[in-house]
C-alpha positions in Angstrom: -1.4 -41.9 -14.5 -4.2 -43.0 -16.8 -5.3 -45.8 -14.3 -5.4 -43.2 -11.5 -7.6 -40.9 -13.6 -10.0 -43.7 -14.5 -10.3 -44.8 -10.8 -11.0 -41.3 -9.6 -13.5 -40.8 -12.4 -15.5 -43.9 -11.6 -15.3 -43.5 -7.8 -18.6 -42.8 -6.1 -19.3 -39.2 -5.3 -20.6 -37.7 -2.1 -24.1 -36.4 -2.3 -24.0 -32.6 -2.0 -26.4 -29.9 -0.8 -25.7 -27.9 -3.9 -27.8 -30.4 -6.0 -27.6 -32.2 -9.3 -25.5 -31.2 -12.3 -25.6 -33.2 -15.6 -22.9 -33.4 -18.2 -24.1 -34.8 -21.5 -21.8 -37.2 -23.4 -21.7 -39.1 -26.7 -19.1 -40.5 -29.0 -16.6 -38.0 -30.3 -16.8 -35.4 -27.4 -14.2 -32.8 -27.1 -12.0 -33.9 -24.2 -11.5 -30.7 -22.2 -15.0 -29.5 -22.8 -16.3 -32.6 -21.1 -13.8 -33.3 -18.3 -13.0 -29.8 -17.2 -16.7 -28.8 -16.4 -17.3 -32.2 -14.8 -14.4 -31.8 -12.5 -15.1 -28.1 -11.7 -18.7 -29.0 -10.8 -17.6 -31.8 -8.5 -15.0 -29.4 -6.9 -17.8 -26.8 -6.4 -19.9 -29.4 -4.5 -22.4 -30.6 -7.1 -23.5 -34.2 -7.5 -22.6 -34.8 -11.2 -24.3 -37.4 -13.4 -22.8 -38.1 -16.8 -25.8 -38.5 -19.1 -26.1 -40.2 -22.5 -28.8 -42.2 -24.3 -27.6 -45.3 -22.5 -26.4 -45.8 -18.9 -23.1 -47.5 -18.3 -21.8 -47.1 -21.9 -18.2 -45.9 -22.5 -17.6 -43.2 -25.1 -14.4 -42.2 -26.8 -13.3 -38.6 -27.1 -12.8 -37.0 -30.5 -9.1 -37.6 -30.4 -9.4 -41.0 -28.6 -8.0 -40.1 -25.2 -9.6 -40.3 -21.8 -12.8 -42.3 -22.2 -16.0 -41.2 -20.5 -18.6 -43.6 -19.0 -22.2 -42.5 -18.6 -23.7 -42.9 -15.1 -27.3 -42.3 -16.1 -29.6 -42.5 -19.2 -31.3 -39.3 -20.3 -34.7 -40.8 -19.6 -33.8 -41.5 -16.0 -33.1 -37.9 -15.0 -35.8 -35.8 -13.4 -35.4 -32.3 -15.0 -36.7 -30.4 -12.0 -33.8 -31.8 -9.9 -31.2 -30.4 -12.3 -29.4 -27.2 -11.3 -26.8 -27.2 -14.1 -26.7 -28.9 -17.5 -23.5 -29.0 -19.6 -23.3 -29.8 -23.3 -19.7 -30.3 -24.5 -18.6 -29.9 -28.1 -16.8 -32.1 -30.6 -19.0 -34.5 -32.6 -21.0 -35.4 -29.4 -23.9 -32.8 -30.0 -24.5 -34.1 -33.5 -25.2 -37.6 -32.0 -27.1 -36.3 -28.9 -29.6 -34.4 -31.0 -30.6 -37.7 -32.6 -31.7 -38.9 -29.2 -35.3 -37.7 -28.4 -34.9 -38.2 -24.7 -31.7 -36.2 -24.6 -33.4 -33.4 -26.5 -36.4 -33.5 -24.2 -34.2 -33.5 -21.1 -32.3 -30.4 -22.2 -35.6 -28.7 -23.1 -37.2 -29.7 -19.7 -34.1 -28.6 -17.8 -34.4 -25.1 -19.3 -38.2 -24.8 -19.0 -39.0 -26.6 -15.8 -39.7 -24.5 -12.7 -36.9 -22.1 -12.1 -34.9 -23.9 -14.8 -31.3 -25.0 -14.8 -28.3 -23.1 -16.0 -27.4 -24.4 -19.4 -23.8 -24.4 -20.5 -22.7 -25.2 -24.1 -19.3 -25.0 -25.8 -18.2 -25.4 -29.4 -20.9 -27.3 -31.2 -23.0 -27.9 -28.1 -25.6 -25.4 -29.4 -26.8 -28.1 -31.8 -28.6 -29.9 -29.0 -30.2 -26.6 -27.9 -31.4 -26.0 -31.5 -33.2 -29.3 -31.4 -34.6 -28.5 -28.0 -36.0 -25.2 -29.3 -34.6 -23.0 -26.5 -32.6 -20.5 -28.5 -35.0 -18.0 -30.2 -34.1 -14.5 -29.2 -31.2 -15.6 -27.0 -27.6 -14.3 -27.3 -25.1 -17.1 -27.8 -21.6 -17.9 -29.1 -20.2 -21.1 -30.5 -17.7 -22.6 -32.9 -18.1 -20.6 -36.1 -19.0 -23.7 -38.1 -22.5 -23.7 -36.5 -23.1 -19.9 -36.6 -25.7 -20.1 -39.4 -27.5 -23.0 -37.7 -27.8 -20.9 -34.5 -29.0 -17.8 -36.4 -31.5 -19.8 -38.4 -32.8 -21.2 -35.1 -33.5 -17.6 -34.0 -30.5 -17.0 -31.8 -28.4 -13.8 -31.8 -24.8 -14.9 -32.5 -22.1 -13.0 -30.6 -18.5 -13.5 -31.8 -16.8 -13.0 -28.4 -14.0 -14.7 -26.6 -14.4 -16.0 -23.1 -18.1 -16.6 -22.9 -21.5 -15.1 -23.6 -24.1 -15.1 -20.8 -27.8 -14.5 -21.5 -29.8 -15.3 -18.4 -29.4 -19.0 -17.7 -27.7 -19.7 -21.0 -23.9 -19.6 -20.9 -22.0 -20.4 -24.1 -18.3 -20.4 -25.2 -16.4 -21.1 -28.4 -13.2 -23.1 -27.6 -11.4 -24.9 -24.8 -9.3 -21.8 -24.0 -12.6 -20.2 -22.9 -13.4 -22.8 -20.3 -12.2 -21.0 -17.1 -14.4 -17.9 -17.8 -17.2 -20.2 -19.0 -17.3 -22.2 -15.8 -17.0 -19.1 -13.6 -20.0 -17.7 -15.3 -22.0 -21.0 -14.9 -21.2 -21.3 -11.2 -22.0 -17.7 -10.6 -25.3 -17.9 -12.4 -26.2 -21.1 -10.5 -25.3 -20.1 -7.0 -24.1 -16.5 -7.0 -20.6 -17.7 -6.1 -17.9 -18.3 -8.7 -15.3 -19.9 -6.5 -11.5 -19.5 -6.8 -11.1 -19.3 -10.6 -11.8 -15.6 -10.9 -11.9 -12.6 -8.6 
């Protein structure tokens, strides 16, 4: 089963008319918060790039299962091409925020032109803090980073499911992922898909 998963993960994707989505990754990512959005975006017709500080590097999940391999370095992505950017939780955001090009990519995705839809779960908001895109915005997250978000000027909302504020979509835990991805896809294209009605 694991070998089938790896082969399907590394297989080339068809280019899609829906555009580019990026899913950030670094060591210690939360498994479901990385793989579930990645697969949902592929299913919805986006071309997905797994982005990290270094292209082609393999990263372990927080619990060690299902490794993730980056397909692009953060410095190689043109922000104006990005329609959706996903930041998973776990320990991954702590490491991503130490990478200036990752921080700049998220900032540029949010600010460039129409801007991308930005999705963050759990501790993903740490990268957004470094990118300076949270002042005045309503967000939720894992409670451990609530004070960090508030100190960065965000309005913390303790709400299950997800919190949407314009192009920012945030969630707390893996159980929130179905509602979170529905909100992201709806915000990006106006169509949620089959996961909610």
